[in-house]
C-alpha positions in Angstrom: 12.0 -149.1 -51.4 11.3 -148.2 -55.0 13.8 -147.9 -57.8 14.3 -144.1 -57.5 15.2 -144.1 -54.0 17.6 -147.0 -54.5 19.4 -145.1 -57.2 19.7 -142.0 -54.9 21.2 -144.0 -52.1 23.8 -145.6 -54.4 24.8 -142.2 -55.7 25.3 -140.8 -52.2 27.4 -143.9 -51.2 29.5 -143.4 -54.3 30.0 -139.8 -53.5 31.1 -140.6 -50.0 33.6 -143.2 -51.2 35.0 -140.8 -53.6 35.3 -138.1 -51.0 37.0 -140.4 -48.6 39.5 -141.4 -51.1 40.1 -137.8 -52.1 40.9 -136.9 -48.5 43.7 -139.4 -48.5 45.2 -137.9 -51.6 47.9 -135.3 -51.3 46.4 -131.7 -51.4 47.1 -129.4 -54.3 47.9 -125.7 -54.1 44.4 -124.7 -55.1 42.9 -126.9 -52.5 45.1 -125.2 -49.9 44.1 -121.8 -51.0 40.5 -122.8 -51.0 40.8 -124.2 -47.5 42.4 -120.9 -46.3 39.7 -118.9 -47.9 37.1 -121.1 -46.3 38.8 -120.6 -42.9 38.9 -116.8 -43.5 35.3 -116.8 -44.4 34.4 -118.7 -41.3 36.5 -116.2 -39.2 34.8 -113.3 -41.0 31.4 -114.8 -40.2 32.5 -115.1 -36.6 33.7 -111.5 -36.6 30.5 -110.4 -38.2 28.5 -112.1 -35.5 30.7 -110.5 -32.9 30.4 -107.1 -34.5 26.6 -107.5 -34.6 26.7 -108.4 -30.9 28.9 -105.3 -30.2 26.7 -103.1 -32.4 23.7 -104.3 -30.6 25.5 -103.6 -27.3 26.5 -100.2 -28.7 22.9 -99.4 -29.7 21.8 -100.4 -26.2 24.5 -98.3 -24.7 23.7 -95.4 -27.0 20.0 -95.6 -26.2 20.9 -95.7 -22.5 23.3 -92.8 -23.0 20.7 -90.9 -25.0 18.2 -91.5 -22.2 20.7 -90.4 -19.7 21.6 -87.3 -21.8 17.9 -86.4 -22.1 17.5 -86.8 -18.4 20.6 -84.8 -17.8 19.4 -82.1 -20.2 16.1 -82.0 -18.3 18.0 -81.7 -15.1 20.2 -79.0 -16.6 17.2 -77.0 -17.8 15.6 -77.3 -14.4 18.9 -76.2 -12.8 19.2 -73.4 -15.3 15.6 -72.3 -14.7 16.2 -72.5 -11.0 19.4 -70.5 -11.4 17.6 -68.0 -13.6 14.9 -67.6 -11.0 17.5 -67.3 -8.3 19.4 -64.7 -10.4 16.2 -62.8 -11.0 15.4 -63.0 -7.3 18.9 -61.8 -6.6 18.6 -58.9 -9.1 15.2 -58.0 -7.6 16.6 -58.2 -4.2 19.5 -56.0 -5.2 17.2 -53.5 -6.8 15.0 -53.5 -3.7 18.0 -52.9 -1.6 19.1 -50.1 -3.9 15.6 -48.6 -3.8 15.5 -49.0 -0.1 18.8 -47.2 0.3 17.6 -44.4 -2.0 14.3 -44.3 -0.2 16.0 -44.2 3.1 18.3 -41.5 1.9 15.4 -39.5 0.6 13.5 -40.1 3.8 16.5 -39.0 5.8 16.9 -35.9 3.6 13.2 -35.2 3.9 13.3 -35.6 7.7 16.3 -33.3 7.8 14.6 -30.8 5.5 11.4 -31.0 7.6 13.4 -30.5 10.7 15.2 -27.6 9.1 11.9 -26.1 7.9 10.3 -26.7 11.3 13.1 -24.9 12.9 12.9 -22.1 10.4 9.1 -22.0 10.8 9.5 -21.8 14.5 12.3 -19.2 14.5 11.1 -17.3 11.4 7.5 -18.3 10.6 6.0 -17.2 7.3 2.6 -17.8 8.8 1.1 -18.4 12.2 -1.1 -21.3 13.1 -4.1 -20.9 15.3 -6.9 -23.4 15.8 -6.6 -25.0 12.4 -6.2 -21.7 10.4 -3.2 -19.8 9.3 -2.6 -16.2 10.0 -0.3 -14.0 7.9 0.5 -10.2 8.3 1.8 -10.0 4.7 0.8 -6.7 3.2 1.6 -4.7 6.3 4.2 -2.0 6.2 5.5 1.0 8.1 6.0 4.2 6.0 7.7 7.5 6.5 6.8 9.8 3.6 6.9 13.4 2.5 5.2 15.6 -0.1 6.3 18.9 -1.5 3.9 20.9 -3.8 4.8 24.2 -5.4 1.1 25.2 -5.3 -0.6 24.4 -2.0 -3.8 22.3 -1.8 -4.2 22.1 1.9 -3.9 18.4 1.8 -1.5 15.7 3.2 0.3 13.0 1.4 -2.8 12.3 -0.8 -3.4 14.8 -3.6 -6.9 16.1 -4.1 -6.7 16.6 -7.9 -9.9 18.6 -8.3 -8.6 21.0 -5.6 -5.5 22.0 -7.4 -5.7 25.8 -7.2 -6.1 28.1 -10.2 -3.0 30.2 -10.9 -4.6 33.3 -9.3 -6.0 31.7 -6.2 -4.4 32.4 -2.8 -3.1 28.9 -2.4 -1.4 29.0 -5.8 0.9 31.7 -4.6 2.6 29.5 -2.0 4.0 26.0 -1.7 3.4 23.3 1.0 5.5 20.6 2.6 4.1 17.7 4.7 5.8 14.7 6.3 3.5 11.8 7.2 3.5 8.3 8.5 -0.3 8.0 7.9 0.0 5.6 4.9 1.5 2.9 7.1 -0.7 -0.2 6.8 -1.8 -3.0 9.0 -2.9 -6.2 7.3 -3.9 -9.7 8.5 -5.0 -12.7 6.3 -6.7 -15.7 8.0 -7.1 -18.8 5.9 -8.5 -22.3 6.7 -8.7 -25.2 4.3 -11.2 -28.1 4.3 -11.5 -31.2 2.1 -13.2 -29.2 -0.7 -13.4 -25.6 0.5 -11.0 -22.8 1.4 -12.1 -20.1 3.9 -10.5 -16.7 4.0 -10.9 -13.5 5.9 -8.8 -10.3 5.3 -8.4 -7.1 7.2 -6.4 -4.1 6.1 -6.3 -0.6 7.6 -4.2 2.6 7.5 -4.2 6.0 9.3 -5.5 8.2 6.5 -8.8 8.8 8.3 -9.5 12.0 10.3 -11.2 12.5 13.6 -12.8 15.7 15.0 -9.6 16.4 17.0 -7.0 15.3 14.4 -4.3 18.0 13.7 -0.6 18.6 13.1 0.0 20.6 16.3 1.9 18.3 18.6 0.8 14.7 18.2 -0.5 14.0 14.7 -3.5 12.0 16.1 -5.1 10.7 12.9 -7.5 7.8 13.1 -7.4 4.3 11.9 -9.2 3.9 8.6 -10.8 0.7 7.1 -9.3 -0.1 3.8 -10.4 -3.7 3.3 -12.5 -6.1 5.4 -13.9 -9.1 3.6 -14.6 -12.8 3.8 -14.3 -15.3 1.1 -15.4 -18.9 0.4 -13.6 -20.7 -2.5 -14.3 -24.1 -3.9 -11.9 -26.6 -5.6 -14.0 -26.3 -8.8 -13.0 -22.6 -9.3 -15.9 -20.8 -7.7 -15.2 -17.9 -5.2 -17.8 -16.0 -3.2 -16.7 -12.8 -1.4 -18.4 -10.1 0.6 -17.3 -7.1 2.6 -15.3 -4.0 1.8 -12.8 -4.7 -1.0 -11.3 -3.2 -4.2 -14.0 -2.8 -6.8 -14.3 -5.4 -9.5 -13.8 -2.5 -11.9 -10.2 -2.3 -10.7 -7.5 -4.0 -12.7 -6.1 -7.2 -11.4 -2.7 -8.9 -11.9 -3.7 -12.6 -11.7 -7.2 -13.6 -12.8 -9.7 -12.0 -10.5 -8.1 -13.0 -7.2 -8.6 -10.7 -4.3 -5.2 -9.2 -3.1 -3.9 -9.3 -6.6 -5.1 -5.9 -7.6 -2.8 -3.9 -9.9 -2.8 -0.2 -8.9 -0.2 1.9 -10.7 3.1 2.2 -9.0 3.0 5.5 -7.0 3.6 7.0 -3.6 0.4 9.1 -3.7 -2.4 7.3 -1.9 -4.9 8.9 -4.4 -3.0 7.2 -7.2 -3.1 8.8 -10.7 -6.0 10.5 -12.6 -7.4 8.0 -15.1 -7.0 5.0 -12.7 -10.3 3.3 -12.4 -11.0 2.1 -8.8 -13.1 2.1 -5.7 -12.7 0.4 -2.3 -16.3 -0.2 -1.1 -18.7 -2.9 0.0 -19.3 -5.6 -2.6 -20.8 -9.0 -2.9 -18.8 -10.8 -5.6 -19.1 -14.2 -7.4 -16.1 -15.3 -9.5 -15.6 -18.4 -11.6 -12.4 -19.7 -13.0 -13.6 -21.3 -16.2 -10.3 -22.7 -17.3 -6.6 -21.9 -16.4 -6.7 -18.8 -18.6 -10.2 -17.5 -18.4 -12.2 -15.9 -15.5 -15.6 -14.3 -15.2 -17.1 -12.4 -12.3 -20.1 -10.3 -11.3 -20.3 -7.9 -8.3 -23.0 -5.9 -6.5 -21.3 -2.8 -5.0 -22.1 0.1 -2.7 -23.4 3.1 -4.7 -22.8 6.8 -4.0 -23.7 9.9 -6.1 -21.1 12.7 -6.2 -22.4 16.2 -5.7 -24.6 17.2 -8.7 -23.1 20.1 -10.7 -25.6 22.5 -12.2 -24.5 25.6 -14.2 -26.5 28.2 -16.0 -29.9 29.5 -15.2 -31.6 27.5 -12.5 -34.7 29.7 -12.4 -37.9 27.6 -12.0 -36.1 24.3 -11.1 -38.1 22.3 -8.6 -36.7 21.5 -5.2 -34.6 18.3 -5.4 -33.9 15.9 -2.6 -31.2 13.3 -3.4 -29.1 12.9 -0.2 -29.2 13.2 3.5 -26.7 13.9 6.3 -25.8 11.0 8.6 -28.3 10.3 11.3 -27.5 11.3 14.9 -27.2 8.1 16.8 -26.5 6.2 13.6 -23.2 5.1 12.2 -22.8 7.7 9.5 -21.1 11.1 10.1 -23.8 13.5 11.1 -22.1 16.6 9.6 -24.2 18.2 6.8 -23.8 20.9 4.3 -26.7 22.9 2.9 -27.1 24.4 -0.5 -24.7 27.2 -1.3 -27.1 28.8 -3.8 -25.6 27.3 -6.9 -26.6 23.7 -6.3 -30.2 22.8 -5.5 -30.8 20.8 -2.4 -28.2 19.4 -0.1 -24.5 19.0 -1.0 -23.4 15.5 -1.0 -23.5 13.5 2.1 -25.0 10.1 1.7 -27.0 9.7 -1.4 -30.3 7.7 -1.3 -29.6 4.9 -3.8 -32.3 2.6 -5.2 -30.0 -0.4 -5.9 -26.3 -1.3 -5.9 -23.9 -0.6 -8.7 -23.7 -3.7 -11.0 -20.4 -4.7 -12.4 -19.5 -7.7 -14.7 -16.0 -8.6 -15.9 -14.2 -11.2 -17.9 -10.4 -11.8 -17.9 -8.2 -13.6 -20.3 -4.5 -14.5 -19.9 -3.2 -16.1 -23.1 -0.3 -18.4 -23.5 1.8 -15.7 -25.1 1.6 -13.6 -22.0 -0.2 -10.6 -20.7 -3.4 -9.9 -18.8 -6.6 -8.6 -20.5 -9.9 -7.4 -19.0 -13.3 -6.3 -20.3 -16.0 -5.0 -17.9 -19.2 -3.1 -17.7 -20.8 -1.0 -15.0 -24.5 -0.1 -14.5 -25.4 2.7 -12.1 -28.8 4.2 -11.0 -29.3 7.7 -9.6 -32.4 8.5 -7.5 -33.9 11.9 -6.6 -37.2 13.1 -5.1 -38.7 16.1 -6.9 -41.1 18.7 -5.6 -42.5 20.4 -8.7 -44.6 22.8 -6.6 -41.7 23.9 -4.5 -39.5 26.1 -6.8 -37.2 28.8 -5.3 -39.7 31.5 -6.3 -42.6 29.6 -4.7 -40.7 29.0 -1.5 -39.8 32.7 -1.4 -43.5 33.7 -2.0 -44.7 31.2 0.6 -46.8 29.3 -1.9 -44.7 26.1 -2.2 -46.4 22.8 -1.5 -45.4 19.1 -1.6 -48.3 18.3 -3.8 -47.2 16.2 -6.8 -43.9 15.2 -5.3 -42.4 12.1 -6.9 -39.3 9.9 -7.1 -37.2 9.7 -10.2 -34.5 7.1 -11.1 -32.1 7.6 -13.9 -29.8 4.8 -15.2 -26.3 5.0 -16.6 -23.7 2.7 -17.8 -20.0 2.4 -18.7 -17.7 0.1 -20.6 -14.1 -0.5 -19.6 -11.1 -2.5 -20.6 -7.4 -3.0 -19.7 -4.4 -4.7 -21.1 -1.0 -5.3 -19.5 1.7 -6.9 -21.6 5.3 -7.9 -20.6 7.9 -7.2 -23.3 11.7 -7.6 -23.8 12.0 -10.8 -21.7 9.6 -9.4 -19.1 11.9 -6.5 -18.3 9.2 -4.0 -19.1 5.4 -4.1 -18.5 3.2 -1.9 -20.7 -0.3 -1.1 -19.5 -3.3 0.7 -20.9 -6.7 0.9 -19.3 -9.8 3.0 -19.4 -13.5 3.5 -18.7 -16.1 5.3 -21.0 -19.7 5.9 -20.3 -22.3 8.2 -18.6 -22.2 8.8 -14.8 -18.9 7.1 -14.3 -17.0 10.1 -12.8 -17.0 8.5 -9.3 -14.9 5.6 -10.6 -12.1 7.8 -11.9 -9.3 8.6 -9.4 -10.0 12.4 -9.5 -13.8 11.9 -8.8 -14.6 14.6 -11.3 -18.5 14.6 -11.6 -21.4 12.2 -12.0 -24.6 14.1 -12.9 -26.2 17.4 -13.7 -29.9 18.4 -13.8 -32.3 18.7 -16.7 -34.8 21.6 -16.9 -37.5 19.4 -15.3 -35.2 18.7 -12.3 -34.4 15.1 -13.2 -30.8 13.9 -13.0 -28.8 13.8 -16.3 -25.7 11.5 -16.0 -22.7 13.2 -17.6 -20.5 11.7 -20.3 -17.2 10.8 -18.8 -13.9 9.1 -19.9 -11.0 7.9 -17.8 -7.8 6.5 -19.3 -4.3 5.6 -17.9 -1.1 4.3 -19.5 1.7 2.8 -17.5 5.3 1.7 -18.1 7.2 -0.3 -15.5 10.9 -1.1 -16.0 12.2 -4.0 -13.9 15.9 -2.8 -14.1 17.1 -5.4 -11.5 15.5 -7.6 -9.0 15.7 -4.7 -6.5 15.2 -1.7 -8.7 12.0 -0.6 -10.5 11.4 2.5 -12.5 7.9 3.6 -13.5 6.1 6.2 -15.5 2.3 6.9 -15.5 0.2 9.2 -17.6 -3.6 9.5 -17.2 -6.6 11.7 -17.0 -10.3 12.0 -16.2 -12.6 13.9 -18.6 -16.2 15.0 -18.3 -18.2 16.4 -21.2 -20.3 19.5 -21.5 -24.0 18.9 -21.3 -26.4 21.7 -22.3 -30.2 22.2 -21.9 -32.5 25.2 -22.2 -34.3 26.5 -19.2 -38.0 26.2 -20.0 -38.8 29.3 -18.0 -36.1 31.7 -19.2 -34.8 30.2 -22.4 -31.3 30.4 -21.0 -28.8 27.5 -21.0 -28.8 25.0 -18.1 -26.7 21.9 -17.4 -23.0 21.3 -17.0 -20.3 23.8 -18.1 -22.8 26.2 -19.6 -23.6 29.8 -18.8 -20.0 30.2 -17.4 -18.3 33.4 -16.3 -14.5 33.1 -15.8 -13.7 36.8 -16.0 -12.4 37.0 -12.4 -10.2 33.8 -12.5 -7.0 35.8 -13.2 -7.3 38.1 -10.1 -6.2 37.1 -6.7 -8.9 37.7 -4.1 -8.5 38.8 -0.5 -8.7 36.0 2.0 -12.1 35.2 3.5 -12.7 36.3 7.1 -13.0 39.3 9.3 -9.3 40.3 9.3 -6.4 39.7 11.5 -5.0 36.1 11.8 -8.4 34.4 11.2 -8.5 34.8 7.4 -8.6 31.7 5.2 -7.7 31.4 1.5 -10.3 32.2 -1.2 -10.8 31.3 -4.8 -11.2 34.1 -7.3 -14.7 35.6 -7.6 -16.6 35.6 -10.9 -14.7 32.4 -11.7 -17.0 29.4 -12.6 -14.0 27.1 -13.1 -16.0 24.1 -14.1 -13.7 21.1 -14.5 -13.1 19.6 -18.0 -10.3 17.2 -17.4 -7.7 16.4 -14.8 -4.3 15.0 -16.0 -1.1 13.9 -14.4 2.3 12.6 -15.6 4.4 11.0 -12.9 7.7 9.2 -12.9 9.5 7.5 -10.0 11.4 4.6 -8.8 11.5 2.0 -6.0 14.7 0.5 -4.7 14.9 -2.4 -2.2 17.8 -2.0 0.1 17.0 -5.4 1.5 14.6 -8.1 0.4 14.6 -11.5 2.1 13.0 -13.6 4.9 13.2 -10.7 7.3 11.0 -8.5 5.1 11.8 -5.7 2.8 13.2 -2.2 3.2 12.5 0.0 0.2 12.9 3.6 -0.7 11.3 5.6 -3.5 11.1 9.1 -5.0 8.3 10.3 -7.4 7.8 13.5 -9.4 4.4 14.4 -10.7 3.1 17.2 -12.9 -0.6 17.6 -12.6 -3.0 19.8 -14.6 -6.6 20.8 -13.8 -8.3 22.1 -16.9 -11.7 23.8 -17.2 -14.3 24.5 -19.7 -14.1 27.9 -21.4 -16.8 30.6 -20.9 -18.4 32.4 -23.9 -15.4 34.8 -23.9 -13.0 31.9 -24.3 -11.5 32.2 -20.8 -10.6 28.8 -19.3 -8.5 29.0 -16.1 -6.3 26.1 -15.2 -4.4 24.9 -12.2 -0.9 23.4 -12.4 1.1 21.6 -9.7 4.6 20.1 -9.4 4.6 17.4 -6.8 7.6 15.7 -5.3 7.1 12.8 -3.0 9.5 10.5 -1.1 8.9 7.3 0.8 10.9 5.0 3.1 9.1 1.8 4.0 9.6 -1.5 5.9 7.4 -4.3 4.7 6.6 -7.1 7.2 7.6 -10.5 5.7 
């Protein structure tokens, strides 16, 4: 052992001896406090160790609790999601149940309504079903009507406006009364619908026709008359193709250009009102609904020339053939009239027409209301002329058919109409008209179509028809109406190439005898018939009528309609003046009544 180590051992022994001796010494107060503090420190260290152990245990417990909490949260979320899904499922189920109840209720109501409708259709059907089509008699009515005129025309319920007698004629000295059921109407609409097409056929007739034995003696045996008979094919794209006898496309319509929506003026008279533009005749028609407010249509319609009217000096006129009577054994009436000396050739029977009448129309129904139409008509008149067969040559026996030829003359007219509801649709105002040449046939009074030029060719006359209407819908059952209209034909003058005298329409007139009542025609006794005054050219200038009336529905429901009406009309027949200024006229006051039942 070296010296350093020896010294260190000796020091340690010394310290140990001192310490041992010190322990045996009585303890001082400081030593006691020091010992207590040492004990407290030791206890504190033990507490710290215990706290660390508890803290560690707490951390472990907290971690375990945190893990458990997270796991519980996950389980809670899952439960909540499951509960939400269940709640949504419950809500959906409740909604479905509610909808099912509503649907069931609706279905029950629909079944009940269908049963009620089926019962109503069975007991009171609006239409009849037959082999996939529907049949409806709507448009049929039964009528009992009367007419009282203070100047007789020799007519029935329909007024022949161009036959209104002049004030000095025999018929003008007496009145007439007729009662009639002839305007009663039979109608039937057949309709079938496919996937893309609608098929229609319509038949309508009344009893305003006459047979060879028709009379008013005991049984008023008047014949059934064809009014409308047509077939129609309509597509979903707005095209409609129609053919048969129908109202002319020139007639005003209420809704677009739909057949059975024609808008004749309200009236009892089956000849309507002068100025009303119409025909019912064969037609082939194509109509297109371009959009909900615009339509366009074209039509080819059956032509007919009214009796040519020739005034003035007819010397040297060639023989003219323009019409023929119906053929025996054919389907036209074979009755014929020959010339009365003032009109060359035959009086009108069935004119020989080169082509149909052509009509085109457009219709607009704006959002602000109303119905507006614009249309045009093209007509063609044919005659066969025999230039080497004048009246003088026929009388001399020198007439020949050499040089005979056919002539065709064209004419045209432009028409329009407007109908506007006013004052909350309580009133309907209407204005319509047609202007052109050769349009007389399309006016309600059928005033005149053509005259003849010096060379014998037809000359279409300038004509004008106009009608204004006012309808007041006072109540749902009571309508009041007023109409004023007229048909006008212009004077047409030529110079006869042979004599230099006037020739044409309303020229070379002599009305000197129009104010003298003539004796009746006949041989005496009870066989006399009324006559018109002699030396009375009486060439029509215009026919006018003002009429006012009402319709009242006593009943209007699912059993049809009962209605009653009264109409008063004041009609004037005016003529062209002769060189002395004499222009006779005919006046008539017309009172008509109607009582009708319309089939539902």
